C-alpha positions as CSV (number, residue, x, y, z in Angstrom):
1,M,103.0,40.3,95.8
2,M,102.6,41.5,99.5
3,K,99.9,40.3,101.6
4,L,98.1,43.0,103.3
5,T,97.3,41.6,106.9
6,R,95.2,43.4,109.4
7,N,98.3,44.3,111.6
8,F,100.1,45.8,108.8
9,L,97.3,47.9,108.0
10,K,96.6,49.0,111.5
11,E,100.4,49.8,111.8
12,L,100.3,51.8,108.7
13,I,97.4,53.8,109.8
14,A,98.8,54.3,113.2
15,E,102.0,55.6,111.4
16,E,100.0,58.0,109.4
17,I,97.8,59.3,112.2
18,N,101.1,60.0,114.3
19,R,102.3,61.8,111.4
20,L,99.4,63.9,110.8
21,H,99.6,64.6,114.5
22,E,103.0,65.5,114.6
23,N,102.3,68.1,111.9
24,S,99.1,69.6,113.3
25,N,100.7,71.8,115.9
26,F,103.2,74.5,114.5
27,F,104.1,78.2,114.8
28,V,103.8,80.7,112.3
29,Y,104.9,84.4,112.1
30,R,103.2,87.4,110.2
31,V,104.2,90.9,109.8
32,G,101.1,93.2,110.8
33,D,99.8,95.9,113.1
34,K,97.9,96.2,116.5
35,A,94.5,96.2,114.7
36,E,95.2,92.7,113.4
37,T,93.3,90.1,115.5
38,D,93.5,87.0,113.6
39,L,94.7,85.0,110.5
40,N,91.4,84.7,108.8
41,N,91.9,84.8,105.0
42,K,95.5,85.7,105.4
43,N,99.0,84.3,104.7
44,A,101.8,83.6,107.3
45,A,105.1,81.9,107.3
46,N,107.9,80.0,109.3
47,L,110.7,82.1,110.6
48,E,112.7,81.5,107.4
49,G,109.8,82.6,105.3
50,L,109.4,85.7,107.5
51,I,113.0,86.7,106.8
52,S,112.8,86.2,103.2
53,F,109.3,88.3,103.1
54,I,111.2,91.2,105.0
55,E,114.4,90.8,102.9
56,D,112.3,91.0,99.7
57,E,109.9,93.9,100.8
58,C,112.6,95.8,102.2
59,E,115.3,95.1,99.8
60,D,116.9,98.5,99.7
61,Y,115.2,100.3,102.6
62,A,115.5,100.5,106.1
63,M,113.0,97.9,107.9
64,L,111.4,100.6,109.8
65,F,110.6,102.8,106.8
66,C,109.6,99.7,104.7
67,L,107.2,97.9,107.3
68,G,106.2,101.0,109.3
69,K,107.2,102.1,112.6
70,D,104.1,100.4,114.3
71,A,104.5,97.1,112.6
72,L,104.6,94.1,114.6
73,I,106.0,90.5,114.1
74,T,103.5,88.2,115.7
75,Q,104.0,84.5,116.5
76,Y,100.9,82.2,116.4
77,K,100.5,78.6,117.6
78,I,98.3,76.6,114.9
79,T,96.3,73.7,115.4
80,A,95.2,72.3,112.1
81,A,93.1,69.1,111.4
82,E,94.4,68.7,107.8
83,M,96.8,70.4,105.2
84,G,96.0,71.2,101.7
85,D,97.5,73.4,99.0
86,F,98.5,76.9,99.7
87,Q,96.1,79.6,98.9
88,P,97.4,83.1,98.6
89,F,95.4,85.8,100.1
90,R,95.7,89.8,99.6
91,G,93.7,92.0,101.6
92,G,91.7,89.2,102.9
93,E,90.6,87.8,99.5
94,P,92.0,84.8,97.6
95,R,94.4,85.8,95.1
96,G,94.4,84.2,91.6
97,D,92.1,81.0,91.2
98,A,90.8,79.9,94.7
99,V,92.2,76.4,94.7
100,N,91.8,75.7,98.6
101,L,89.6,77.4,100.9
102,E,88.8,74.2,102.8
103,T,92.0,73.5,104.9
104,V,95.2,75.3,106.1
105,G,97.5,75.6,103.0
106,A,101.0,74.9,102.9
107,T,104.0,75.3,100.5
108,E,106.7,73.0,100.2
109,P,109.8,74.5,101.7
110,K,111.7,76.8,99.0
111,G,115.1,77.9,98.3
112,S,118.2,77.4,100.4
113,W,116.4,79.1,103.2
114,N,113.5,76.4,103.6
115,S,111.0,79.2,103.7
116,K,107.5,77.9,104.2
117,W,104.3,79.8,103.6
118,Y,100.9,79.0,105.0
119,S,97.3,80.2,104.0
120,F,94.2,80.4,106.5
121,P,90.9,80.3,104.9
122,K,88.1,81.5,107.2
123,G,85.8,79.0,108.4
124,A,88.4,76.0,107.8
125,N,89.0,73.7,110.7
126,W,92.0,75.3,112.2
127,A,92.7,77.5,115.3
128,A,95.3,80.0,115.9
129,A,96.4,81.3,119.2
130,K,98.3,84.6,119.4
131,Q,101.5,83.8,121.3
132,K,103.7,86.9,121.2
133,S,104.0,90.1,119.4
134,I,107.3,92.0,119.0
135,P,107.5,95.6,117.6
136,I,109.5,95.8,114.6
137,T,111.5,98.6,116.5
138,Q,113.0,96.1,118.6
139,L,114.7,94.4,115.8
140,K,116.8,97.4,114.3
141,G,119.5,96.4,112.2
142,L,118.0,92.8,111.6
143,T,118.3,93.2,107.8
144,M,122.1,94.1,108.0
145,K,122.7,90.6,109.6
146,S,123.5,87.5,107.7
147,F,120.5,84.9,107.1
148,S,121.8,82.6,109.9
149,D,122.3,85.7,112.3
150,Q,118.7,86.7,111.4
151,L,117.2,83.5,112.1
152,E,119.0,83.2,115.3
153,T,117.9,86.7,116.6
154,L,114.3,85.7,115.8
155,K,114.5,82.4,117.5
156,N,115.8,84.1,120.6
157,V,113.1,86.8,120.6
158,F,110.3,84.2,120.2
159,N,111.6,81.6,122.5
């Protein structure tokens, strides 16, 4: 049996704190409009999740028609004290059983695209700083590209 020494426990705790700290600041992306001012009770995604959302929503339609000509893709920098289970929101209300309204929620990366979704319950311990908004009109033809080209295009736009 392994003996738990004080130094071992200190190292273990330090590693866990570092791991949590590394994951506490990250970027998310959301399709919205000019009236949208925050992420309270909303969902957002990594770039891969954003692309999968656009592809799912606009499967057979032109992106401008599907999302609306005034739609924006907004990048937010998130600082979160802790992470929990993903809680989907629709129209600012929890969708389904409210499983997590205390922390930022996150899904595990999904599919071959590694899309990841986040939920932001109002009043939980997180902060979002709007970084950049891009009108969807600047991304004409995005859905006609391959996934890797879409990802590269969005990385270039937001970096």
